[in-house]
C-alpha positions in Angstrom: 8.9 -15.2 -20.6 11.5 -13.0 -20.1 14.5 -13.3 -22.9 17.3 -12.0 -21.1 19.7 -13.8 -18.5 20.3 -12.7 -15.0 23.7 -13.5 -12.6 21.7 -14.9 -10.2 25.2 -16.3 -8.0 26.1 -12.8 -6.7 22.3 -12.1 -5.1 23.0 -12.0 -0.9 21.2 -15.1 0.6 21.2 -15.0 5.1 21.0 -18.1 6.9 17.6 -16.6 7.6 16.3 -16.6 3.9 17.6 -20.2 3.4 15.8 -22.2 6.4 12.8 -20.1 5.1 13.5 -21.5 1.6 13.5 -25.1 2.8 10.5 -24.7 5.6 8.3 -22.6 3.7 5.8 -24.6 1.3 7.7 -22.4 -1.5 6.6 -24.3 -4.5 3.2 -22.8 -3.4 4.2 -18.9 -2.6 3.3 -16.5 -4.8 7.0 -15.8 -5.2 8.2 -18.9 -6.5 5.6 -19.2 -8.8 6.2 -15.8 -10.6 10.2 -16.9 -11.0 9.2 -19.9 -13.1 6.9 -18.2 -15.2 9.1 -15.4 -15.9 12.6 -17.2 -15.7 11.5 -20.5 -15.9 13.1 -21.2 -19.3 16.5 -18.8 -19.0 17.5 -20.3 -15.9 18.0 -23.9 -14.3 16.6 -25.3 -11.3 20.0 -24.3 -9.3 19.6 -21.0 -10.3 15.8 -20.4 -9.0 16.3 -22.7 -6.4 18.9 -19.9 -5.3 16.7 -16.7 -6.6 13.7 -18.7 -4.2 16.7 -18.5 -1.7 17.6 -15.1 -2.2 13.8 -13.5 -2.1 13.1 -15.0 1.4 16.7 -13.7 2.7 15.9 -10.0 0.6 12.5 -10.0 3.2 14.1 -10.7 6.4 16.9 -8.4 5.7 13.8 -5.7 4.7 12.0 -6.4 8.2 15.9 -6.0 10.0 16.5 -2.3 7.9 12.6 -1.1 9.3 14.2 -1.9 13.3 17.2 -0.5 12.5 15.3 2.8 11.7 13.9 3.3 15.3 17.5 2.0 16.9 20.0 3.4 15.1 21.1 7.9 14.8 20.3 9.3 11.7 24.1 10.1 11.0 24.6 6.2 11.2 21.1 5.6 9.2 22.5 8.3 6.3 25.5 6.9 5.6 23.5 4.1 4.1 21.7 5.5 1.6 23.4 7.5 -1.5 21.1 10.3 -3.3 21.3 10.5 -6.8 20.1 12.5 -9.4 18.5 15.5 -6.8 19.3 17.8 -9.4 16.4 16.8 -11.9 14.2 16.6 -8.8 15.0 20.6 -7.8 14.6 21.4 -11.5 11.1 20.0 -12.0 10.4 22.1 -8.5 11.8 25.0 -9.6 8.5 25.1 -12.2 5.7 25.4 -9.4 3.6 23.1 -10.8 5.0 20.7 -8.0 6.6 16.8 -8.5 5.6 13.6 -9.4 7.9 11.0 -9.0 7.9 7.4 -10.3 8.7 4.4 -7.7 8.5 0.6 -7.0 9.2 -1.6 -4.1 13.0 -2.1 -5.6 15.8 -2.7 -2.4 14.0 -1.6 1.1 12.7 1.4 -0.6 10.8 2.0 3.5 14.1 2.8 4.5 16.0 4.5 1.2 13.1 6.6 1.2 11.9 7.4 4.2 16.1 8.9 5.1 15.9 10.2 1.6 13.1 12.6 2.4 14.6 13.2 5.9 17.8 14.7 4.5 15.8 16.8 1.8 15.2 19.9 4.8 13.9 22.2 1.7 10.9 19.5 1.2 10.6 19.0 5.1 7.2 17.7 5.2 6.0 18.1 1.4 6.7 14.8 0.4 3.6 12.8 0.1 3.4 9.5 -1.2 0.4 7.3 -2.4 -0.3 4.3 -0.2 -2.5 1.4 0.3 -4.3 0.1 3.6 -2.8 -2.9 5.3 -4.3 -6.2 6.2 -1.9 -5.2 9.1 -3.3 -2.8 11.6 -0.4 -3.0 13.5 2.3 -3.3 10.8 -0.1 -0.4 8.8 0.9 1.3 12.1 4.6 1.2 12.3 5.6 2.2 8.5 3.2 4.7 8.5 4.8 6.6 11.3 8.5 6.3 10.2 7.1 7.4 7.2 5.4 10.7 8.9 8.7 11.3 11.5 10.5 12.0 7.8 8.1 14.3 7.0 6.7 12.3 3.9 2.3 12.4 4.5 0.4 9.3 3.7 -2.4 9.2 0.9 -4.4 7.2 1.3 -5.3 5.1 -2.3 -9.0 5.6 -1.5 -10.0 8.6 -3.2 -6.7 10.5 -3.2 -7.0 12.8 -5.8 -8.3 15.5 -4.1 -5.3 15.1 -1.8 -2.9 15.0 -4.5 -4.4 17.7 -6.6 -4.4 19.8 -3.1 -0.4 18.4 -2.8 0.6 19.6 -6.0 -1.0 23.0 -6.3 1.2 23.7 -2.8 4.1 21.9 -5.2 4.7 19.8 -3.5 6.2 16.3 -3.9 4.3 13.5 -4.6 5.2 9.9 -5.1 3.9 7.4 -6.6 5.0 3.6 -6.5 3.4 1.6 -10.1 4.3 -1.2 -9.5 0.7 -2.7 -7.0 -0.9 -4.4 -9.3 -4.5 -3.6 -10.1 -7.5 -5.7 -11.0 -8.0 -5.6 -14.8 -11.5 -4.7 -14.7 -10.7 -1.3 -12.2 -10.9 1.3 -14.0 -8.7 2.6 -11.9 -5.7 0.4 -14.3 -3.9 -0.3 -17.7 -2.8 -4.0 -19.2 1.0 -3.2 -20.1 3.8 -5.5 -20.7 6.3 -6.5 -17.6 8.8 -9.4 -17.7 7.5 -10.5 -20.6 3.8 -10.7 -18.8 0.6 -9.4 -18.8 0.8 -6.8 -15.9 -2.1 -4.7 -14.8 -0.9 -1.0 -13.1 -2.6 2.1 -12.3 -3.0 5.2 -15.0 -3.5 7.2 -12.4 -0.1 9.0 -12.7 -0.2 9.7 -16.3 -3.3 11.0 -15.3 -1.9 13.7 -13.1 0.3 14.5 -15.7 -1.4 15.3 -17.8 -4.4 16.7 -16.5 -3.1 18.6 -13.2 -2.8 21.6 -14.6 -6.4 21.6 -16.2 -7.9 21.3 -12.5 -5.6 23.3 -10.3 -4.3 26.4 -12.7 -5.6 28.8 -14.2 
């Protein structure tokens, strides 16, 4: 279990999130199981309850913000995000070897990532993101369409090595989402510690950082 304390009182709740808590079979959800597994010893029952409500609230807020991408003007959307550390990204791009970006499903990464990419005029059409195919094809179409409109190219996770290599060869930027579970028996994964638990994650980012120059650059 995690040995740190978090302030769940600061977690934002919405009425939809609260309703979802009471109407869903929350004791069986993966989110509930993970909260109890990781914070079982550091949070009391009321805090765990609010944590679960906050999770559902975040899910509904994320869905709402995705619709805003298609409704609000770009000027209005850009006011909702702030970009920090862009100088490090530009410094890496100046080396001409391509840029590897490490990300995760934090906040509403779909919303923020799409808008951040759209504001980067010099890298318009030069961002690439490795993504898994979704079971719900209609949802995949909506999410992928918003990325493509912002100039983000989608690289399917299946057989992505060549596509990533070609993108880096053109000095483009490739985003890796590292908080996606990999089957423990898969050759593509490595087991590490996350929040006090063993977790399997992709080793592809480390692989490219170490070997891409040998693959594509003489």
